N, CA and C of each residue as an Amber inpcrd file, in Angstrom:
protein
   291
  33.3380000  16.0280000  -2.9470000  32.5780000  14.8210000  -3.1940000
  31.8240000  14.3870000  -1.9320000  32.4380000  14.5450000  -0.7870000
  31.7890000  14.1680000   0.4690000  30.5350000  15.0030000   0.6930000
  30.6050000  16.2810000   0.3410000  29.4560000  17.1690000   0.5030000
  28.3130000  16.7420000  -0.4230000  28.6430000  16.3190000  -1.6370000
  27.6320000  15.8520000  -2.5810000  26.9380000  14.6020000  -2.0550000
  27.6990000  13.6950000  -1.4900000  27.1140000  12.4850000  -0.9170000
  26.1620000  12.8430000   0.2180000  26.5570000  13.8000000   1.0440000
  25.7160000  14.2500000   2.1550000  24.3760000  14.7730000   1.6350000
  24.4200000  15.5550000   0.5600000  23.1970000  16.1080000  -0.0240000
  22.3130000  14.9880000  -0.5700000  22.9140000  14.0060000  -1.2230000
  22.1510000  12.8940000  -1.8100000  21.4710000  12.0390000  -0.7460000
  22.0590000  11.9480000   0.4170000  21.5200000  11.0770000   1.4620000
  20.5110000  11.7740000   2.3730000  20.2100000  13.0380000   2.1110000
  19.2660000  13.7780000   2.9490000  17.8860000  13.1300000   2.9670000
  17.5060000  12.4970000   1.8680000  16.1860000  11.8700000   1.8120000
  16.0460000  10.7850000   2.8780000  17.1450000  10.1750000   3.2850000
  17.0950000   9.1200000   4.2990000  16.8070000   9.6650000   5.6950000
  16.8760000  10.9740000   5.8610000  16.5680000  11.5770000   7.1580000
  15.0660000  11.7430000   7.3550000  14.3000000  11.6340000   6.2800000
  12.8480000  11.7250000   6.3770000  12.3080000  10.4750000   7.0650000
  11.0870000  10.5220000   7.5710000  10.5100000   9.3380000   8.2120000
  10.5210000   8.1350000   7.2630000  10.7430000   6.9600000   7.8140000
  10.9090000   5.7470000   7.0090000   9.6870000   5.4380000   6.1430000
   8.5080000   5.7930000   6.6140000   7.2920000   5.5330000   5.8360000
   7.2910000   6.2890000   4.5090000   8.0580000   7.3540000   4.4040000
   8.0880000   8.1620000   3.1880000   9.1120000   7.6540000   2.1840000
  10.0240000   6.7880000   2.5970000  11.1190000   6.3580000   1.7250000
  10.6310000   5.7030000   0.4410000   9.5770000   4.9000000   0.5130000
   9.1240000   4.2180000  -0.7010000   8.4610000   5.1830000  -1.6820000
   8.0200000   6.3260000  -1.2310000   7.3990000   7.3110000  -2.1190000
   8.4070000   8.3220000  -2.6660000   9.5090000   8.4870000  -1.9860000
  10.4820000   9.5060000  -2.3790000  11.8320000   8.8860000  -2.7000000
  12.4270000   9.3380000  -3.7700000  13.7920000   8.9220000  -4.0770000
  14.7480000  10.0840000  -3.8760000  14.1890000  11.2370000  -3.6890000
  14.9850000  12.4300000  -3.4710000  14.2530000  13.2990000  -2.4610000
  14.9690000  14.1980000  -1.8050000  14.3200000  15.0730000  -0.8370000
  13.6940000  16.2880000  -1.5090000  13.9040000  16.4440000  -2.7970000
  13.3590000  17.5780000  -3.5220000  12.1510000  17.1160000  -4.3360000
  10.9620000  17.4260000  -3.8780000   9.7360000  16.9740000  -4.5310000
   9.6230000  17.5200000  -5.9490000  10.0110000  18.7650000  -6.1590000
   9.9370000  19.3540000  -7.4940000  10.8820000  18.6350000  -8.4540000
  12.0940000  18.3500000  -7.9850000  13.0660000  17.6250000  -8.8020000
  12.5200000  16.2430000  -9.1590000  11.9090000  15.5840000  -8.2260000
  11.3420000  14.2580000  -8.4510000  10.2170000  14.3200000  -9.4810000
   9.3770000  15.3480000  -9.3920000   8.2680000  15.5020000 -10.3300000
   8.7800000  15.7230000 -11.7450000   9.7640000  16.6050000 -11.9060000
  10.3270000  16.8470000 -13.2360000  11.0150000  15.5990000 -13.7780000
  11.6610000  14.8330000 -12.9110000  12.2910000  13.5850000 -13.3320000
  11.2620000  12.5940000 -13.8580000  10.1190000  12.5150000 -13.1870000
   9.0450000  11.6190000 -13.6210000   8.4700000  12.0830000 -14.9580000
   8.3000000  13.3840000 -15.1300000   7.8020000  13.9220000 -16.4010000
   8.7820000  13.6050000 -17.5300000  10.0630000  13.7790000 -17.2710000
  11.0840000  13.4820000 -18.2820000  11.0680000  11.9970000 -18.6380000
  10.9200000  11.1360000 -17.6360000  10.8860000   9.6950000 -17.8690000
   9.7080000   9.3120000 -18.7640000   8.5650000   9.9290000 -18.5260000
   7.3730000   9.5770000 -19.3100000   7.4170000  10.1400000 -20.7260000
   8.0010000  11.3170000 -20.9100000   8.0430000  11.9130000 -22.2460000
   9.1650000  11.3300000 -23.1000000  10.1260000  10.6770000 -22.4790000
  11.2510000  10.0930000 -23.2110000  10.7920000   8.9990000 -24.1790000
   9.7640000   8.2630000 -23.8290000   9.2970000   7.1570000 -24.6610000
   8.4240000   7.6290000 -25.8250000   8.0310000   8.9000000 -25.8070000
   7.2130000   9.4580000 -26.8840000   8.1310000  10.2910000 -27.7790000
   8.3270000   9.8900000 -29.0550000   9.2750000  10.6170000 -29.9080000
   8.8700000  12.0730000 -30.1430000   7.5780000  12.3260000 -30.3260000
   7.0870000  13.6970000 -30.4580000   5.5860000  13.7070000 -30.1690000
   5.1070000  14.8650000 -29.7730000   3.6810000  15.0150000 -29.5090000
   3.0190000  15.5800000 -30.7610000   1.8150000  15.1140000 -31.0560000
   1.1200000  15.6070000 -32.2430000   0.6060000  17.0230000 -32.0330000
   0.2140000  17.3320000 -30.8150000  -0.2700000  18.6820000 -30.5240000
   0.3170000  19.1540000 -29.1990000   0.2840000  20.4490000 -29.0100000
   0.7280000  21.0270000 -27.7390000  -0.1870000  20.5620000 -26.6110000
  -1.4680000  20.4120000 -26.9230000  -2.4340000  19.9770000 -25.9130000
  -2.0950000  18.5820000 -25.3880000  -1.5850000  17.7040000 -26.2370000
  -1.2050000  16.3570000 -25.7990000  -0.0620000  16.4220000 -24.7890000
   0.9040000  17.3010000 -25.0310000   2.0270000  17.4620000 -24.0990000
   1.5450000  18.0280000 -22.7660000   0.6330000  18.9830000 -22.8360000
   0.0970000  19.5870000 -21.6130000  -0.7070000  18.5560000 -20.8180000
  -1.4830000  17.7310000 -21.5120000  -2.2570000  16.6840000 -20.8290000
  -1.3440000  15.7260000 -20.0760000  -0.2580000  15.3130000 -20.7270000
   0.6720000  14.3990000 -20.0720000   1.3170000  15.0680000 -18.8580000
   1.6800000  16.3390000 -19.0080000   2.2970000  17.0680000 -17.8900000
   1.3500000  17.1350000 -16.6970000   0.1020000  17.4690000 -16.9440000
  -0.8590000  17.5490000 -15.8470000  -1.1530000  16.1760000 -15.2530000
  -1.1410000  15.1410000 -16.0780000  -1.3580000  13.7870000 -15.5610000
  -0.2460000  13.4070000 -14.5890000   0.9910000  13.7680000 -14.9320000
   2.1210000  13.4840000 -14.0380000   1.9760000  14.2730000 -12.7420000
   1.5950000  15.5440000 -12.8400000   1.4210000  16.3650000 -11.6390000
   0.2980000  15.8250000 -10.7520000  -0.8040000  15.4080000 -11.3550000
  -1.9100000  14.8480000 -10.5710000  -1.5080000  13.5370000  -9.9030000
  -0.7740000  12.7030000 -10.6240000  -0.3260000  11.4330000 -10.0390000
   0.6160000  11.6800000  -8.8680000   1.5140000  12.6480000  -9.0240000
   2.4470000  12.9800000  -7.9440000   1.6880000  13.4960000  -6.7250000
   0.7200000  14.3770000  -6.9630000  -0.0600000  14.9340000  -5.8540000
  -0.8430000  13.8370000  -5.1310000  -1.4290000  12.9150000  -5.8860000
  -2.2090000  11.8640000  -5.2280000  -1.3090000  10.9090000  -4.4520000
  -0.1010000  10.6580000  -4.9460000   0.8390000   9.8120000  -4.1990000
   1.2320000  10.4900000  -2.8950000   1.4750000  11.7940000  -2.9440000
   1.8530000  12.5070000  -1.7240000   0.7160000  12.4750000  -0.7210000
  -0.5050000  12.6050000  -1.2110000  -1.6490000  12.5590000  -0.2930000
  -1.7960000  11.1900000   0.3400000  -1.2290000  10.1560000  -0.2880000
  -1.3230000   8.8060000   0.2390000  -0.3780000   8.5280000   1.3930000
   0.5230000   9.4600000   1.7060000   1.4760000   9.2620000   2.7980000
   0.7520000   9.4770000   4.1210000   0.8310000   8.5050000   4.9980000
   0.1690000   8.6210000   6.3020000   1.0190000   9.4900000   7.2240000
   0.3730000  10.3870000   7.9240000   1.0660000  11.3160000   8.8110000
   0.5350000  11.1360000  10.2290000   1.1800000  10.2690000  11.0060000
   0.7810000  10.1270000  12.3950000   1.5200000  11.1750000  13.2340000
   1.2360000  11.2070000  14.5130000   1.8040000  12.2200000  15.4050000
   3.3300000  12.1600000  15.4090000   3.8880000  10.9580000  15.4200000
   5.3400000  10.8110000  15.4690000   5.9960000  11.2900000  14.1790000
   5.3500000  11.0240000  13.0490000   5.8800000  11.4730000  11.7620000
   5.8610000  12.9900000  11.6850000   4.7700000  13.5960000  12.0920000
   4.6720000  15.0560000  12.0730000   5.7280000  15.6640000  12.9850000
   5.9350000  15.0680000  14.1500000   6.9510000  15.5620000  15.0800000
   8.3480000  15.4680000  14.4570000   8.6390000  14.3480000  13.7840000
   9.9460000  14.1570000  13.1440000  10.1560000  15.1760000  12.0220000
   9.1230000  15.4450000  11.2540000   9.2280000  16.4400000  10.1860000
   9.4620000  17.8240000  10.7780000   8.7860000  18.1310000  11.8730000
   9.0130000  19.4130000  12.5480000  10.4580000  19.5270000  13.0350000
  10.9960000  18.4400000  13.5890000  12.3960000  18.4520000  14.0390000
  13.3370000  18.7130000  12.8690000  13.0950000  18.0610000  11.7500000
  13.9300000  18.2820000  10.5670000  13.7970000  19.7120000  10.0590000
  12.5650000  20.2310000  10.0550000  12.3430000  21.6040000   9.6000000
  13.0940000  22.5870000  10.5000000  13.0320000  22.3730000  11.8090000
  13.7310000  23.2590000  12.7390000  15.2410000  23.1390000  12.6080000
  15.7120000  21.9450000  12.2660000  17.1500000  21.7510000  12.0900000
  17.6600000  22.5170000  10.8700000  16.9000000  22.4810000   9.7890000
  17.3410000  23.1270000   8.5560000  16.8910000  24.5740000   8.4440000
  15.7880000  24.9160000   9.0750000  15.2700000  26.2810000   9.0470000
  15.0230000  26.7390000  10.4740000  16.0950000  27.0550000  11.2140000
  15.9070000  27.4390000  12.6190000  15.0350000  28.6880000  12.7360000
  14.2470000  28.7060000  13.8010000  13.3850000  29.8600000  14.0440000
  14.2390000  31.0710000  14.3770000  13.7170000  32.2380000  14.0490000
  14.4170000  33.4820000  14.3450000  14.4730000  33.6820000  15.8560000
  15.6370000  34.1020000  16.3680000  15.7840000  34.3040000  17.8080000
  15.2900000  35.6750000  18.2410000  15.0440000  36.5430000  17.2950000
  14.5890000  37.8920000  17.6140000  13.1110000  37.8720000  17.9880000
  12.7590000  38.5980000  19.0720000  11.3650000  38.6890000  19.4960000
  10.6400000  39.8380000  18.8150000  11.3980000  40.7000000  18.1390000
  10.7960000  41.8490000  17.4760000  10.2310000  41.4250000  16.1270000
   9.0490000  41.9260000  15.7810000   8.4950000  41.6050000  14.4660000
   9.3200000  42.2610000  13.3640000   9.3600000  41.6150000  12.2220000
  10.1100000  42.1650000  11.0830000   9.3910000  43.3900000  10.5590000
  10.1530000  44.4060000  10.2020000   9.5520000  45.6460000   9.7080000
   9.2930000  45.5830000   8.2390000
């Protein structure tokens, strides 16, 4: 249970300016959650095209919200630190074959 809590709180490690846009650290998970929330209120779609339109509308809205996040030098540096913490650079100087 402690490990699960740790995973849930990872989003709080992101820069504070991003907190209001993100509820989870997994952008894909957040996007699917938003799509599910919007389709829940519609009992059924009349056509497949209507479902596809709604899906793309959610994806476009998510993309535009992400583009609205301001990225100053300090934010970019903090994201780089987090990236290096979770995805450390390879210590080998040899190129991969």
